[in-house]
Every structure is written in C-alpha cells, then in structure tokens.
N, CA, C, O and the ligand as a Tripos MOL2 file, in Angstrom:
@<TRIPOS>MOLECULE
protein
  289   287    73     0     0
PROTEIN
NO_CHARGES

@<TRIPOS>ATOM
      1 N          -5.9800  -82.2150   11.3380 N.3       1 MET1
      2 CA         -6.6100  -83.3300   12.0790 C.3       1 MET1
      3 C          -8.0360  -82.7840   12.6470 C.2       1 MET1
      4 O          -8.8890  -83.5340   13.1210 O.2       1 MET1
      5 N          -8.1640  -81.4680   12.5420 N.am      2 PHE2
      6 CA         -9.3950  -80.9070   13.4900 C.3       2 PHE2
      7 C         -10.6240  -80.6970   12.3480 C.2       2 PHE2
      8 O         -11.7560  -80.2720   12.5770 O.2       2 PHE2
      9 N         -10.0800  -81.1090   11.0940 N.am      3 GLU3
     10 CA        -11.0410  -81.0230    9.8510 C.3       3 GLU3
     11 C         -12.3480  -81.5590    9.9810 C.2       3 GLU3
     12 O         -13.3630  -80.9280    9.6840 O.2       3 GLU3
     13 N         -12.3290  -82.8900   10.4900 N.am      4 ASN4
     14 CA        -13.4960  -83.6940   10.7490 C.3       4 ASN4
     15 C         -14.2440  -83.6560   12.2960 C.2       4 ASN4
     16 O         -15.1710  -84.3770   12.6660 O.2       4 ASN4
     17 N         -13.6020  -82.6760   13.0110 N.am      5 GLN5
     18 CA        -14.2880  -82.3310   14.3720 C.3       5 GLN5
     19 C         -15.4010  -81.6560   14.1460 C.2       5 GLN5
     20 O         -15.5130  -80.8190   13.2510 O.2       5 GLN5
     21 N         -16.4510  -82.0340   15.0860 N.am      6 THR6
     22 CA        -17.4110  -81.4060   14.9890 C.3       6 THR6
     23 C         -17.6520  -80.2800   16.1210 C.2       6 THR6
     24 O         -17.4030  -80.5560   17.2940 O.2       6 THR6
     25 N         -18.0740  -79.1780   15.8040 N.am      7 ILE7
     26 CA        -18.3710  -78.2450   17.0310 C.3       7 ILE7
     27 C         -19.7940  -77.5240   17.0890 C.2       7 ILE7
     28 O         -20.3780  -77.3070   16.0280 O.2       7 ILE7
     29 N         -20.2030  -77.2550   17.9600 N.am      8 GLY8
     30 CA        -21.6000  -76.6910   18.1640 C.3       8 GLY8
     31 C         -21.6240  -75.2250   17.9320 C.2       8 GLY8
     32 O         -20.8180  -74.5190   18.5380 O.2       8 GLY8
     33 N         -22.4270  -74.7420   17.1580 N.am      9 VAL9
     34 CA        -22.6660  -73.5960   16.9400 C.3       9 VAL9
     35 C         -24.0530  -73.0370   17.5550 C.2       9 VAL9
     36 O         -25.0760  -73.6570   17.2640 O.2       9 VAL9
     37 N         -24.1340  -72.0550   18.2740 N.am     10 THR10
     38 CA        -25.5510  -71.8300   18.8940 C.3      10 THR10
     39 C         -26.2460  -70.6840   17.9470 C.2      10 THR10
     40 O         -25.6830  -69.7050   17.4560 O.2      10 THR10
     41 N         -27.3490  -70.9940   17.8470 N.am     11 CYS11
     42 CA        -28.1600  -70.0580   17.0040 C.3      11 CYS11
     43 C         -28.5320  -68.8950   17.7940 C.2      11 CYS11
     44 O         -29.0180  -69.0500   18.9140 O.2      11 CYS11
     45 N         -28.3240  -67.6480   17.2540 N.am     12 PRO12
     46 CA        -28.5160  -66.6370   18.0170 C.3      12 PRO12
     47 C         -30.0520  -66.1310   18.4070 C.2      12 PRO12
     48 O         -30.2980  -65.3250   19.3040 O.2      12 PRO12
     49 N         -30.9310  -66.7060   17.6350 N.am     13 LYS13
     50 CA        -32.5240  -66.5780   17.8000 C.3      13 LYS13
     51 C         -32.9560  -67.4090   18.7580 C.2      13 LYS13
     52 O         -33.5490  -66.9210   19.7200 O.2      13 LYS13
     53 N         -32.7630  -68.6710   18.6850 N.am     14 CYS14
     54 CA        -33.6810  -69.8400   19.5890 C.3      14 CYS14
     55 C         -32.6060  -70.5220   20.5030 C.2      14 CYS14
     56 O         -32.9980  -71.2760   21.3940 O.2      14 CYS14
     57 N         -31.2900  -70.2940   20.3240 N.am     15 ARG15
     58 CA        -30.2630  -70.7820   21.1980 C.3      15 ARG15
     59 C         -30.0350  -72.3010   20.8790 C.2      15 ARG15
     60 O         -29.4280  -72.9860   21.7020 O.2      15 ARG15
     61 N         -30.4700  -72.8130   19.7910 N.am     16 ASN16
     62 CA        -30.3250  -74.2130   19.3980 C.3      16 ASN16
     63 C         -28.9500  -74.5040   19.0260 C.2      16 ASN16
     64 O         -28.2610  -73.5980   18.5560 O.2      16 ASN16
     65 N         -28.4600  -75.7190   19.1940 N.am     17 GLN17
     66 CA        -27.0260  -75.8830   19.0610 C.3      17 GLN17
     67 C         -26.9790  -76.8650   17.7230 C.2      17 GLN17
     68 O         -27.4450  -78.0030   17.6560 O.2      17 GLN17
     69 N         -26.4040  -76.2470   16.8440 N.am     18 ILE18
     70 CA        -25.9650  -76.9610   15.4980 C.3      18 ILE18
     71 C         -24.6850  -77.5100   15.5080 C.2      18 ILE18
     72 O         -23.7040  -76.8370   15.8250 O.2      18 ILE18
     73 N         -24.6160  -78.7120   15.1780 N.am     19 GLU19
     74 CA        -23.1630  -79.3350   15.0650 C.3      19 GLU19
     75 C         -22.9220  -79.2250   13.6520 C.2      19 GLU19
     76 O         -23.7770  -79.3330   12.7730 O.2      19 GLU19
     77 N         -21.4660  -78.9590   13.4700 N.am     20 GLN20
     78 CA        -21.1520  -78.6700   12.1720 C.3      20 GLN20
     79 C         -19.5650  -78.9800   12.2110 C.2      20 GLN20
     80 O         -18.8470  -78.6110   13.1400 O.2      20 GLN20
     81 N         -19.1300  -79.6700   11.1420 N.am     21 THR21
     82 CA        -17.5310  -79.9560   11.0880 C.3      21 THR21
     83 C         -16.7360  -78.7360   10.6870 C.2      21 THR21
     84 O         -17.1090  -77.8390    9.9310 O.2      21 THR21
     85 N         -15.5960  -78.8470   11.3060 N.am     22 ILE22
     86 CA        -14.7590  -77.6080   10.9620 C.3      22 ILE22
     87 C         -14.5350  -77.2080    9.5730 C.2      22 ILE22
     88 O         -14.5110  -76.0520    9.1500 O.2      22 ILE22
     89 N         -14.3450  -78.4820    8.7910 N.am     23 ALA23
     90 CA        -14.1650  -78.3330    7.3070 C.3      23 ALA23
     91 C         -15.5610  -77.5760    6.5140 C.2      23 ALA23
     92 O         -15.4240  -76.8430    5.5350 O.2      23 ALA23
     93 N         -16.6840  -77.8530    7.0350 N.am     24 TRP24
     94 CA        -17.6140  -77.2580    6.5890 C.3      24 TRP24
     95 C         -17.7670  -75.9030    6.9440 C.2      24 TRP24
     96 O         -18.0820  -75.0800    6.0840 O.2      24 TRP24
     97 N         -17.5570  -75.5450    8.2510 N.am     25 LEU25
     98 CA        -17.5420  -74.0000    8.7220 C.3      25 LEU25
     99 C         -16.4340  -73.3210    7.9280 C.2      25 LEU25
    100 O         -16.5970  -72.1570    7.5600 O.2      25 LEU25
    101 N         -15.4180  -73.9210    7.6700 N.am     26 LYS26
    102 CA        -14.3690  -73.0780    6.9540 C.3      26 LYS26
    103 C         -14.7270  -72.5310    5.5300 C.2      26 LYS26
    104 O         -14.2430  -71.5310    5.0010 O.2      26 LYS26
    105 N         -15.7320  -73.4380    4.9760 N.am     27 THR27
    106 CA        -16.1070  -73.1660    3.6150 C.3      27 THR27
    107 C         -17.3340  -72.3430    3.3880 C.2      27 THR27
    108 O         -17.5380  -71.8120    2.2960 O.2      27 THR27
    109 N         -18.2400  -72.2160    4.5010 N.am     28 HIS28
    110 CA        -19.3260  -71.4870    4.7410 C.3      28 HIS28
    111 C         -19.3290  -70.2730    5.7660 C.2      28 HIS28
    112 O         -18.7380  -70.3710    6.8420 O.2      28 HIS28
    113 N         -19.9930  -69.1630    5.4060 N.am     29 ASP29
    114 CA        -20.0440  -67.8700    6.4680 C.3      29 ASP29
    115 C         -21.4110  -67.8460    6.9600 C.2      29 ASP29
    116 O         -21.7260  -66.9860    7.7830 O.2      29 ASP29
    117 N         -22.3430  -68.7830    6.5020 N.am     30 LYS30
    118 CA        -23.7140  -68.5520    6.8440 C.3      30 LYS30
    119 C         -24.3900  -70.0440    7.0820 C.2      30 LYS30
    120 O         -24.1450  -70.9400    6.2750 O.2      30 LYS30
    121 N         -25.1680  -70.2520    8.1130 N.am     31 MET31
    122 CA        -25.6560  -71.3830    8.2720 C.3      31 MET31
    123 C         -27.2710  -71.3580    8.5420 C.2      31 MET31
    124 O         -27.7320  -70.3500    9.0780 O.2      31 MET31
    125 N         -28.0580  -72.3260    8.2230 N.am     32 THR32
    126 CA        -29.5190  -72.4340    8.5880 C.3      32 THR32
    127 C         -29.7040  -73.0470    9.7430 C.2      32 THR32
    128 O         -29.1020  -74.1100    9.8930 O.2      32 THR32
    129 N         -30.4700  -72.6060   10.7230 N.am     33 CYS33
    130 CA        -30.7640  -73.1790   11.9860 C.3      33 CYS33
    131 C         -31.8810  -74.2200   11.6110 C.2      33 CYS33
    132 O         -32.8320  -73.9900   10.8650 O.2      33 CYS33
    133 N         -31.6200  -75.3410   12.2200 N.am     34 ALA34
    134 CA        -32.7950  -76.4230   12.0910 C.3      34 ALA34
    135 C         -33.7570  -76.4170   12.8670 C.2      34 ALA34
    136 O         -34.7920  -77.0330   12.6110 O.2      34 ALA34
    137 N         -33.5500  -75.5910   14.1500 N.am     35 GLY35
    138 CA        -34.6730  -75.3740   15.1320 C.3      35 GLY35
    139 C         -35.7580  -74.3230   14.6730 C.2      35 GLY35
    140 O         -36.9440  -74.6490   14.7000 O.2      35 GLY35
    141 N         -35.3720  -73.0610   14.2510 N.am     36 CYS36
    142 CA        -36.2990  -72.0820   13.7050 C.3      36 CYS36
    143 C         -36.0850  -71.6650   12.3600 C.2      36 CYS36
    144 O         -36.6400  -70.6390   11.9690 O.2      36 CYS36
    145 N         -35.2790  -72.3930   11.5250 N.am     37 GLY37
    146 CA        -35.0810  -71.9850   10.1650 C.3      37 GLY37
    147 C         -34.5270  -70.6640    9.5860 C.2      37 GLY37
    148 O         -34.5570  -70.2860    8.4160 O.2      37 GLY37
    149 N         -33.9970  -70.0320   10.7040 N.am     38 SER38
    150 CA        -33.4820  -68.7570   10.3550 C.3      38 SER38
    151 C         -31.9330  -68.8890    9.9760 C.2      38 SER38
    152 O         -31.2030  -69.6710   10.5840 O.2      38 SER38
    153 N         -31.4630  -68.0520    8.9000 N.am     39 ASP39
    154 CA        -30.0070  -67.9430    8.4260 C.3      39 ASP39
    155 C         -29.5040  -67.1360    9.1780 C.2      39 ASP39
    156 O         -30.0590  -66.0700    9.4440 O.2      39 ASP39
    157 N         -28.2990  -67.5120    9.6870 N.am     40 PHE40
    158 CA        -27.3410  -66.5190   10.2730 C.3      40 PHE40
    159 C         -25.9580  -66.5960   10.1040 C.2      40 PHE40
    160 O         -25.4490  -67.6830    9.8320 O.2      40 PHE40
    161 N         -25.2110  -65.4840   10.2420 N.am     41 ILE41
    162 CA        -23.7180  -65.4360    9.7720 C.3      41 ILE41
    163 C         -23.0090  -66.0110   10.9050 C.2      41 ILE41
    164 O         -23.2960  -65.7320   12.0690 O.2      41 ILE41
    165 N         -22.0010  -66.8870   10.5340 N.am     42 ILE42
    166 CA        -21.3310  -67.7040   11.6000 C.3      42 ILE42
    167 C         -20.2820  -66.9340   11.9760 C.2      42 ILE42
    168 O         -19.4230  -66.7110   11.1230 O.2      42 ILE42
    169 N         -20.1280  -66.3680   13.3250 N.am     43 ASN43
    170 CA        -18.9350  -65.6580   13.7120 C.3      43 ASN43
    171 C         -17.7930  -66.4200   13.8580 C.2      43 ASN43
    172 O         -17.4610  -67.0020   14.8910 O.2      43 ASN43
    173 N         -17.0230  -66.4040   12.5020 N.am     44 SER44
    174 CA        -16.1510  -67.5940   12.3480 C.3      44 SER44
    175 C         -14.6560  -67.0080   13.2360 C.2      44 SER44
    176 O         -13.8960  -67.7760   13.8250 O.2      44 SER44
    177 N         -14.4870  -65.6300   13.1660 N.am     45 GLU45
    178 CA        -13.4710  -65.1700   13.6650 C.3      45 GLU45
    179 C         -13.3270  -65.6840   15.2440 C.2      45 GLU45
    180 O         -12.2110  -66.0680   15.5930 O.2      45 GLU45
    181 N         -14.2730  -65.7010   16.0810 N.am     46 LYS46
    182 CA        -14.4930  -66.0460   17.4820 C.3      46 LYS46
    183 C         -14.3090  -67.6040   17.4120 C.2      46 LYS46
    184 O         -13.5770  -68.1720   18.2220 O.2      46 LYS46
    185 N         -14.9510  -68.2490   16.4820 N.am     47 LEU47
    186 CA        -15.1530  -69.8050   16.5440 C.3      47 LEU47
    187 C         -13.5460  -70.1680   16.3450 C.2      47 LEU47
    188 O         -12.9400  -70.8560   17.1670 O.2      47 LEU47
    189 N         -13.0230  -69.7030   15.3290 N.am     48 PHE48
    190 CA        -11.6110  -70.2000   14.8930 C.3      48 PHE48
    191 C         -10.5830  -69.6570   15.7040 C.2      48 PHE48
    192 O          -9.4940  -70.2140   15.5700 O.2      48 PHE48
    193 N         -10.6370  -68.7380   16.4910 N.am     49 THR49
    194 CA         -9.6380  -68.4060   17.6400 C.3      49 THR49
    195 C          -9.6600  -69.6840   18.7140 C.2      49 THR49
    196 O          -8.6280  -70.1140   19.2310 O.2      49 THR49
    197 N         -10.7640  -70.1330   18.9300 N.am     50 GLY50
    198 CA        -10.7660  -71.2670   19.9300 C.3      50 GLY50
    199 C         -10.1880  -72.5750   19.1930 C.2      50 GLY50
    200 O          -9.5850  -73.3910   19.8910 O.2      50 GLY50
    201 N         -10.3350  -72.8030   17.8750 N.am     51 ILE51
    202 CA         -9.6900  -73.9580   17.3530 C.3      51 ILE51
    203 C          -8.2470  -73.7160   17.2510 C.2      51 ILE51
    204 O          -7.4840  -74.6540   17.4790 O.2      51 ILE51
    205 N          -7.7470  -72.4550   16.9030 N.am     52 GLU52
    206 CA         -6.2890  -72.2360   16.9250 C.3      52 GLU52
    207 C          -5.7020  -72.5610   18.0510 C.2      52 GLU52
    208 O          -4.6340  -73.1680   17.9710 O.2      52 GLU52
    209 N          -6.2710  -72.2260   19.4020 N.am     53 LYS53
    210 CA         -5.8860  -72.4980   20.6800 C.3      53 LYS53
    211 C          -5.8660  -74.0040   20.8620 C.2      53 LYS53
    212 O          -4.8380  -74.4350   21.3850 O.2      53 LYS53
    213 N          -6.7080  -74.8070   20.5660 N.am     54 ALA54
    214 CA         -6.8050  -76.2600   20.6330 C.3      54 ALA54
    215 C          -5.7830  -76.9130   19.8220 C.2      54 ALA54
    216 O          -5.2090  -77.9220   20.2330 O.2      54 ALA54
    217 N          -5.5030  -76.3290   18.5700 N.am     55 GLU55
    218 CA         -4.3590  -76.9540   17.7860 C.3      55 GLU55
    219 C          -3.1620  -76.5810   18.3560 C.2      55 GLU55
    220 O          -2.2940  -77.4540   18.3950 O.2      55 GLU55
    221 N          -2.8890  -75.4230   18.8370 N.am     56 GLU56
    222 CA         -1.7530  -74.9170   19.6120 C.3      56 GLU56
    223 C          -1.4560  -76.0990   20.7360 C.2      56 GLU56
    224 O          -0.3770  -76.6880   20.8050 O.2      56 GLU56
    225 N          -2.5030  -76.3320   21.5400 N.am     57 ALA57
    226 CA         -2.1350  -77.1950   22.6990 C.3      57 ALA57
    227 C          -1.9550  -78.5110   22.0730 C.2      57 ALA57
    228 O          -1.1950  -79.2320   22.7190 O.2      57 ALA57
    229 N          -2.4360  -79.0340   20.9990 N.am     58 VAL58
    230 CA         -2.2600  -80.3420   20.6890 C.3      58 VAL58
    231 C          -0.8020  -80.4300   19.9770 C.2      58 VAL58
    232 O          -0.1790  -81.4870   20.0830 O.2      58 VAL58
    233 N          -0.3260  -79.5000   19.3580 N.am     59 SER59
    234 CA          1.1150  -79.2650   18.8110 C.3      59 SER59
    235 C           2.1200  -79.2620   19.9440 C.2      59 SER59
    236 O           3.1110  -79.9670   19.7550 O.2      59 SER59
    237 N           2.0380  -78.5370   21.1950 N.am     60 LYS60
    238 CA          2.6770  -78.5040   22.2520 C.3      60 LYS60
    239 C           2.8640  -79.9000   22.7840 C.2      60 LYS60
    240 O           3.9490  -80.4500   22.9750 O.2      60 LYS60
    241 N           1.6120  -80.4230   23.0080 N.am     61 PHE61
    242 CA          1.6140  -82.0080   23.4710 C.3      61 PHE61
    243 C           2.3340  -82.9650   22.7490 C.2      61 PHE61
    244 O           2.9150  -83.8640   23.3570 O.2      61 PHE61
    245 N           2.3760  -82.8800   21.3870 N.am     62 ARG62
    246 CA          3.1450  -83.6210   20.4330 C.3      62 ARG62
    247 C           4.6220  -83.4020   20.5840 C.2      62 ARG62
    248 O           5.4210  -84.3370   20.5220 O.2      62 ARG62
    249 N           4.9340  -82.3010   20.7590 N.am     63 LYS63
    250 CA          6.3800  -81.7040   20.8780 C.3      63 LYS63
    251 C           6.7920  -82.3640   22.1400 C.2      63 LYS63
    252 O           7.8240  -83.0290   22.0600 O.2      63 LYS63
    253 N           6.1820  -82.3150   23.3150 N.am     64 SER64
    254 CA          6.5200  -82.8560   24.4410 C.3      64 SER64
    255 C           6.8040  -84.5290   24.4550 C.2      64 SER64
    256 O           7.6150  -85.1300   25.1590 O.2      64 SER64
    257 N           5.9460  -85.0390   23.5280 N.am     65 ILE65
    258 CA          6.1130  -86.5440   23.4130 C.3      65 ILE65
    259 C           7.3970  -86.8310   22.5430 C.2      65 ILE65
    260 O           8.1760  -87.7590   22.7620 O.2      65 ILE65
    261 N           7.5060  -85.9420   21.5660 N.am     66 ARG66
    262 CA          8.7490  -86.0330   20.8150 C.3      66 ARG66
    263 C          10.0670  -86.0680   21.7290 C.2      66 ARG66
    264 O          10.9270  -86.9500   21.7120 O.2      66 ARG66
    265 N          10.0420  -85.0620   22.4280 N.am     67 SER67
    266 CA         11.2070  -84.8440   23.3260 C.3      67 SER67
    267 C          11.4160  -85.8390   24.2430 C.2      67 SER67
    268 O          12.5690  -86.0680   24.6080 O.2      67 SER67
    269 N          10.4160  -86.5240   24.7140 N.am     68 ILE68
    270 CA         10.5610  -87.7800   25.5850 C.3      68 ILE68
    271 C          11.3300  -88.6880   24.7970 C.2      68 ILE68
    272 O          12.3900  -89.1290   25.2430 O.2      68 ILE68
    273 N          10.8910  -89.0220   23.6390 N.am     69 GLY69
    274 CA         11.4580  -90.0610   22.6940 C.3      69 GLY69
    275 C          13.0110  -89.8860   22.6500 C.2      69 GLY69
    276 O          13.8220  -90.7480   22.9870 O.2      69 GLY69
    277 N          13.3150  -88.5530   22.1510 N.am     70 LYS70
    278 CA         14.6890  -88.2210   21.9960 C.3      70 LYS70
    279 C          15.6300  -88.4110   23.2150 C.2      70 LYS70
    280 O          16.8430  -88.5370   23.0460 O.2      70 LYS70
    281 N          15.0900  -88.4290   24.3740 N.am     71 ARG71
    282 CA         15.9760  -88.7630   25.5460 C.3      71 ARG71
    283 C          16.4430  -90.2630   25.7950 C.2      71 ARG71
    284 O          17.0500  -90.6590   26.7900 O.2      71 ARG71
    285 N          16.0850  -90.9400   24.8180 N.am     72 ARG72
    286 CA         16.4510  -92.5220   25.0130 C.3      72 ARG72
    287 C          17.6360  -92.7550   24.5810 C.2      72 ARG72
    288 O          18.1020  -93.8930   24.6390 O.2      72 ARG72
    289 ZN        -32.7170  -71.0770   15.6230 Zn       73 ZN73
@<TRIPOS>BOND
     1     1     2 1
     2     2     3 1
     3     3     4 2
     4     3     5 am
     5     5     6 1
     6     6     7 1
     7     7     8 2
     8     7     9 am
     9     9    10 1
    10    10    11 1
    11    11    12 2
    12    11    13 am
    13    13    14 1
    14    14    15 1
    15    15    16 2
    16    15    17 am
    17    17    18 1
    18    18    19 1
    19    19    20 2
    20    19    21 am
    21    21    22 1
    22    22    23 1
    23    23    24 2
    24    23    25 am
    25    25    26 1
    26    26    27 1
    27    27    28 2
    28    27    29 am
    29    29    30 1
    30    30    31 1
    31    31    32 2
    32    31    33 am
    33    33    34 1
    34    34    35 1
    35    35    36 2
    36    35    37 am
    37    37    38 1
    38    38    39 1
    39    39    40 2
    40    39    41 am
    41    41    42 1
    42    42    43 1
    43    43    44 2
    44    43    45 am
    45    45    46 1
    46    46    47 1
    47    47    48 2
    48    47    49 am
    49    49    50 1
    50    50    51 1
    51    51    52 2
    52    51    53 am
    53    53    54 1
    54    54    55 1
    55    55    56 2
    56    55    57 am
    57    57    58 1
    58    58    59 1
    59    59    60 2
    60    59    61 am
    61    61    62 1
    62    62    63 1
    63    63    64 2
    64    63    65 am
    65    65    66 1
    66    66    67 1
    67    67    68 2
    68    67    69 am
    69    69    70 1
    70    70    71 1
    71    71    72 2
    72    71    73 am
    73    73    74 1
    74    74    75 1
    75    75    76 2
    76    75    77 am
    77    77    78 1
    78    78    79 1
    79    79    80 2
    80    79    81 am
    81    81    82 1
    82    82    83 1
    83    83    84 2
    84    83    85 am
    85    85    86 1
    86    86    87 1
    87    87    88 2
    88    87    89 am
    89    89    90 1
    90    90    91 1
    91    91    92 2
    92    91    93 am
    93    93    94 1
    94    94    95 1
    95    95    96 2
    96    95    97 am
    97    97    98 1
    98    98    99 1
    99    99   100 2
   100    99   101 am
   101   101   102 1
   102   102   103 1
   103   103   104 2
   104   103   105 am
   105   105   106 1
   106   106   107 1
   107   107   108 2
   108   107   109 am
   109   109   110 1
   110   110   111 1
   111   111   112 2
   112   111   113 am
   113   113   114 1
   114   114   115 1
   115   115   116 2
   116   115   117 am
   117   117   118 1
   118   118   119 1
   119   119   120 2
   120   119   121 am
   121   121   122 1
   122   122   123 1
   123   123   124 2
   124   123   125 am
   125   125   126 1
   126   126   127 1
   127   127   128 2
   128   127   129 am
   129   129   130 1
   130   130   131 1
   131   131   132 2
   132   131   133 am
   133   133   134 1
   134   134   135 1
   135   135   136 2
   136   135   137 am
   137   137   138 1
   138   138   139 1
   139   139   140 2
   140   139   141 am
   141   141   142 1
   142   142   143 1
   143   143   144 2
   144   143   145 am
   145   145   146 1
   146   146   147 1
   147   147   148 2
   148   147   149 am
   149   149   150 1
   150   150   151 1
   151   151   152 2
   152   151   153 am
   153   153   154 1
   154   154   155 1
   155   155   156 2
   156   155   157 am
   157   157   158 1
   158   158   159 1
   159   159   160 2
   160   159   161 am
   161   161   162 1
   162   162   163 1
   163   163   164 2
   164   163   165 am
   165   165   166 1
   166   166   167 1
   167   167   168 2
   168   167   169 am
   169   169   170 1
   170   170   171 1
   171   171   172 2
   172   171   173 am
   173   173   174 1
   174   174   175 1
   175   175   176 2
   176   175   177 am
   177   177   178 1
   178   178   179 1
   179   179   180 2
   180   179   181 am
   181   181   182 1
   182   182   183 1
   183   183   184 2
   184   183   185 am
   185   185   186 1
   186   186   187 1
   187   187   188 2
   188   187   189 am
   189   189   190 1
   190   190   191 1
   191   191   192 2
   192   191   193 am
   193   193   194 1
   194   194   195 1
   195   195   196 2
   196   195   197 am
   197   197   198 1
   198   198   199 1
   199   199   200 2
   200   199   201 am
   201   201   202 1
   202   202   203 1
   203   203   204 2
   204   203   205 am
   205   205   206 1
   206   206   207 1
   207   207   208 2
   208   207   209 am
   209   209   210 1
   210   210   211 1
   211   211   212 2
   212   211   213 am
   213   213   214 1
   214   214   215 1
   215   215   216 2
   216   215   217 am
   217   217   218 1
   218   218   219 1
   219   219   220 2
   220   219   221 am
   221   221   222 1
   222   222   223 1
   223   223   224 2
   224   223   225 am
   225   225   226 1
   226   226   227 1
   227   227   228 2
   228   227   229 am
   229   229   230 1
   230   230   231 1
   231   231   232 2
   232   231   233 am
   233   233   234 1
   234   234   235 1
   235   235   236 2
   236   235   237 am
   237   237   238 1
   238   238   239 1
   239   239   240 2
   240   239   241 am
   241   241   242 1
   242   242   243 1
   243   243   244 2
   244   243   245 am
   245   245   246 1
   246   246   247 1
   247   247   248 2
   248   247   249 am
   249   249   250 1
   250   250   251 1
   251   251   252 2
   252   251   253 am
   253   253   254 1
   254   254   255 1
   255   255   256 2
   256   255   257 am
   257   257   258 1
   258   258   259 1
   259   259   260 2
   260   259   261 am
   261   261   262 1
   262   262   263 1
   263   263   264 2
   264   263   265 am
   265   265   266 1
   266   266   267 1
   267   267   268 2
   268   267   269 am
   269   269   270 1
   270   270   271 1
   271   271   272 2
   272   271   273 am
   273   273   274 1
   274   274   275 1
   275   275   276 2
   276   275   277 am
   277   277   278 1
   278   278   279 1
   279   279   280 2
   280   279   281 am
   281   281   282 1
   282   282   283 1
   283   283   284 2
   284   283   285 am
   285   285   286 1
   286   286   287 1
   287   287   288 2
@<TRIPOS>SUBSTRUCTURE
     1 MET1         2 RESIDUE 1 A MET
     2 PHE2         6 RESIDUE 1 A PHE
     3 GLU3        10 RESIDUE 1 A GLU
     4 ASN4        14 RESIDUE 1 A ASN
     5 GLN5        18 RESIDUE 1 A GLN
     6 THR6        22 RESIDUE 1 A THR
     7 ILE7        26 RESIDUE 1 A ILE
     8 GLY8        30 RESIDUE 1 A GLY
     9 VAL9        34 RESIDUE 1 A VAL
    10 THR10       38 RESIDUE 1 A THR
    11 CYS11       42 RESIDUE 1 A CYS
    12 PRO12       46 RESIDUE 1 A PRO
    13 LYS13       50 RESIDUE 1 A LYS
    14 CYS14       54 RESIDUE 1 A CYS
    15 ARG15       58 RESIDUE 1 A ARG
    16 ASN16       62 RESIDUE 1 A ASN
    17 GLN17       66 RESIDUE 1 A GLN
    18 ILE18       70 RESIDUE 1 A ILE
    19 GLU19       74 RESIDUE 1 A GLU
    20 GLN20       78 RESIDUE 1 A GLN
    21 THR21       82 RESIDUE 1 A THR
    22 ILE22       86 RESIDUE 1 A ILE
    23 ALA23       90 RESIDUE 1 A ALA
    24 TRP24       94 RESIDUE 1 A TRP
    25 LEU25       98 RESIDUE 1 A LEU
    26 LYS26      102 RESIDUE 1 A LYS
    27 THR27      106 RESIDUE 1 A THR
    28 HIS28      110 RESIDUE 1 A HIS
    29 ASP29      114 RESIDUE 1 A ASP
    30 LYS30      118 RESIDUE 1 A LYS
    31 MET31      122 RESIDUE 1 A MET
    32 THR32      126 RESIDUE 1 A THR
    33 CYS33      130 RESIDUE 1 A CYS
    34 ALA34      134 RESIDUE 1 A ALA
    35 GLY35      138 RESIDUE 1 A GLY
    36 CYS36      142 RESIDUE 1 A CYS
    37 GLY37      146 RESIDUE 1 A GLY
    38 SER38      150 RESIDUE 1 A SER
    39 ASP39      154 RESIDUE 1 A ASP
    40 PHE40      158 RESIDUE 1 A PHE
    41 ILE41      162 RESIDUE 1 A ILE
    42 ILE42      166 RESIDUE 1 A ILE
    43 ASN43      170 RESIDUE 1 A ASN
    44 SER44      174 RESIDUE 1 A SER
    45 GLU45      178 RESIDUE 1 A GLU
    46 LYS46      182 RESIDUE 1 A LYS
    47 LEU47      186 RESIDUE 1 A LEU
    48 PHE48      190 RESIDUE 1 A PHE
    49 THR49      194 RESIDUE 1 A THR
    50 GLY50      198 RESIDUE 1 A GLY
    51 ILE51      202 RESIDUE 1 A ILE
    52 GLU52      206 RESIDUE 1 A GLU
    53 LYS53      210 RESIDUE 1 A LYS
    54 ALA54      214 RESIDUE 1 A ALA
    55 GLU55      218 RESIDUE 1 A GLU
    56 GLU56      222 RESIDUE 1 A GLU
    57 ALA57      226 RESIDUE 1 A ALA
    58 VAL58      230 RESIDUE 1 A VAL
    59 SER59      234 RESIDUE 1 A SER
    60 LYS60      238 RESIDUE 1 A LYS
    61 PHE61      242 RESIDUE 1 A PHE
    62 ARG62      246 RESIDUE 1 A ARG
    63 LYS63      250 RESIDUE 1 A LYS
    64 SER64      254 RESIDUE 1 A SER
    65 ILE65      258 RESIDUE 1 A ILE
    66 ARG66      262 RESIDUE 1 A ARG
    67 SER67      266 RESIDUE 1 A SER
    68 ILE68      270 RESIDUE 1 A ILE
    69 GLY69      274 RESIDUE 1 A GLY
    70 LYS70      278 RESIDUE 1 A LYS
    71 ARG71      282 RESIDUE 1 A ARG
    72 ARG72      286 RESIDUE 1 A ARG
    73 ZN73       289 GROUP 0 **** ****
C-alpha cells in the first residue's frame, strides 16, 4: 500500500526536495536532481528504515481494528 506513496528526497548538493514514489525508489539507486542536475546515490537504507517503521505502525493499527471487531 506504500508503493504509490511519494516521499521527498533531499538533494545533497542544493537541498532541493525531489518527490518520488516508493515503487520508483525501490527500483533505482540513483536519481537526478531537477534543481542542479546532478546525479546522486539514494540513501535507501536510511529511507526504507523510515518506511518500514511507517508500515509497522499501520499494521499495528489494523490489528487493533481487527481485535475491536472480534469483541462483538
Ligand atoms: Zn540539487
């Protein structure tokens, strides 16, 4: 469900924020900055740690909804 979410990646050179979908980021390890035109390596490790935490929070939230339903 997070595949189509966009996240902002900050250019290390000019600090320009580039919005990309998670699906795109998972298949690329480099991106070109629209601001200064330089290529840079995406720090995917750092990026996806944040995504995993978000997914974890969502799954916990879903579980709590399910357990509410079971009580009926
Ligand atoms: Zn840039």
